[in-house]
N, C-alpha and C positions, 0 to 999 in steps of 0.2 A: 645765726648764732649757735644753733645746735650743732651744725657741722663743725664750726670752729672748736666747740667744746669737745666733740668726739676726737678731733685731730690732736688737741692738746692732751687729752687723757691717754691716747695711744702713744704719743711721744714720751709722756712720763713713764709709761710701761716699758717702752723700748730703752729709755735711758737707764732704768733699773736693771733690766736684763743684761744690757751691755756691760754693766759693772761686774759681771760674773765671768769666771774662767775656770779652767781645769785645776788651777792651783788654789782655788778658793775653798775646796773641800766639800762644797755643796753648790747647787745651782739655784736659780730663782724659785723654781717650783718646789724644792725640797727644803728651803730655809724658811721656817715659820716667821722669823723676825722680818725677813724681807717681804714676805707676803703681807704681813700686818702693816708694815710701813707703806707699802704701795696702796693698800686698802684705805688707810687714813688719808693719804694724799689725794686719792680719787674722791673720797668723801668731802674733803675741803673744796675741791674743784666743783663738786655738785652743789654745795652750799653757796659758793660764789656765783655760779651760774643762775641759781634760783634768785639770789638777790639782785643780780644785774638785770634780769628780766623785769623784776618789779620796778626798779629804778628807771629803766628805759620806758616802760609803759607810763609811769607817772609823769616823766618829763615830756613825753609826747602829748599828753593831755594838758600840760601847763600847770600841774599841781606842784606846789612846794611840798617838801616832806612833812612840814608842820600842818599844812592844809589837809593832806591825806590822812594823817594821824587823827585829826579832829573829825574828819568826815566819817571814818570807820569806827571811831571810838576806841582806839588802842594807843598805847603810849608812844610818844615820839622816840624815846630811847630804844624801844623794841624795834621800831621801823628802821632806825639808823643801824642797829646791829644786823638786821636782816639784809639791808642793802650793802653792807660791808662784808657780807658773807660769813658772819660770825654766829648767826642764829637762823633757824628755820621757823616759819610761822606755824602755830597750831592749825590744825585742819579747819576748824571753825572760822578762825580769823583769816585764813587764806581764802575762804569762800567770800567773806565780807570784802576783802581787798580786791579780789577779782571782779566782783560785781561793781564796786566803785570805779574801777578802771575799764568797765565795759568789756571785760574779758571772761573767758571760761576758766574754771579751775584747772582744766587740762592744759591751758596755755602756760601755767607755771610748772606742772608736773611733766608733761610732754604732750605735744600736739598729736603725735601719732600719724602714720601714713599707710597703715595696713588694714585690709578689710576684716581680718580676724587675727588674733594672736594666741600663741601658746607660750606661756612663761614657765620655764623650768625653775625649780626651787632655788638654784644657784644663780639665776639670771635676773632676780628681782632688783629693781632700782630702789635704793635705800636712801631715806632722808631721816635726819636726826634733829630733835629739838630738845635742848637742855636749858636748865636755869643758869644762874650766875656761875656756878662751879660745876664743870663737867665731872670732877672727881666725886661729887655727891650723887651722880647718876640720877638726878631728878629731872623728869621730863619723859619723853617718849620717842620712839623711832618708828617710822612707818615705811613699808615696802609696797610699791605699786605692783599690782597684778595685771595691769592692762595698759601700760604706758604707751605702747605702740599702736593701739587700736585707734583708727581715725573716727571722727564724728561720734565718739562715745557719749552716752547719756548718763552712765554710772561711773563712779570712781571706786573700785574695790581695792582694799588694802589689807595687809597683815600688819597689825600694830602691836608693838610691845610697850606696855605701860609700866614705867618704873615708879617705885614707891615715892610718894610726896605728901607732905602735910598741907600743901596749898589746895584751895578750892577756887577754881576759875570757871564758873558757869558761863555759858554763852548762849546766844540765839542768832540764827541766820536763816536764809532761805533754804528750802529743800526738805529732804527726809533722810533718815539714817537707819540702817539695819546693822545690828551688832550681834555676833555669835561668839561666845567665850570658848577659846581653845584650851588654854592652860591657866592655872592660877584662879584667883577670885577678883571680881571687878565690882567696884561701887558704881551705881548709876543713879543719877538724880534727874527726874523729869517733872517739871513743875514743882510741886511740893512733896512728891513721893520719892523716897530714897530706898533702894533695894541693894542687896548683895547677890551677885550672879556667880554661879559655879560653872565649871566646864560642861558644855552641852546646853546651857541656858542661852536664851536670846532675847533681844529687846528691839522694838521697831517704833520710832516716834517721829513726829514732825519737828524739824530742826528749828522752827520758829518758836517752839516752847523753850523756856529756860531749861538748859540741860547741862549735865556734867558726867563724864566717865573718867575713872581713875583706878589704879591698882588698889585692892583692898588689903590692908595690913602692911607687912614689911617685905613682901615678896612681889616680884614682877608678875604681870598678867599678860597673856597673849590673846589677841582677839582678831576675828575677821570682821572688817567694817566695810560696808557698802554705802556710799554717799551719793545722793542725787541732788544737784544744786540748780 
């Protein structure tokens, strides 16, 4: 499936490039609108691939989508949107679903096939998760920092938290380490709530009720390392 996804993404790139010529005034690499359009198309394919993996794993185990939603304690509507490629699961819920399907979180991000990886800043695999309206920019996006490493025990991400009024605490297996890079972040662990600034860090057991989100009206950027 991953190979098919790579081929489809490359073909989309080629189709975009082939639409340019000397009479166009700019080429693919110098036209910001074209670059953004290709990025959005690639992002849509990534979301679709993410959802198709979940659906395939669910069907292989004989679960209906309603049964899986009840098993992991998340809404049927959210799972339907994920399988249709319209949403990405929050990281905590992704861990719950992977456990329920006897998979690793890496199976949804990327299984990886290399003994070690170096990920350049512009080579991160990006996933986005928003609420009902993308225009409201409510939700977050996360970039994998080790998607090609095989047999990895940790999942490191750069996460951008967008402002939201919603509180969605969760609990799941594993541990989490978070280091704030930019902005301010609200963190709730158990009954304790704190505001973290750039340079601050928090490390907790994911089995404790917890929540992280942007503090105030500005986004926050964090380094998050999950062990599930």
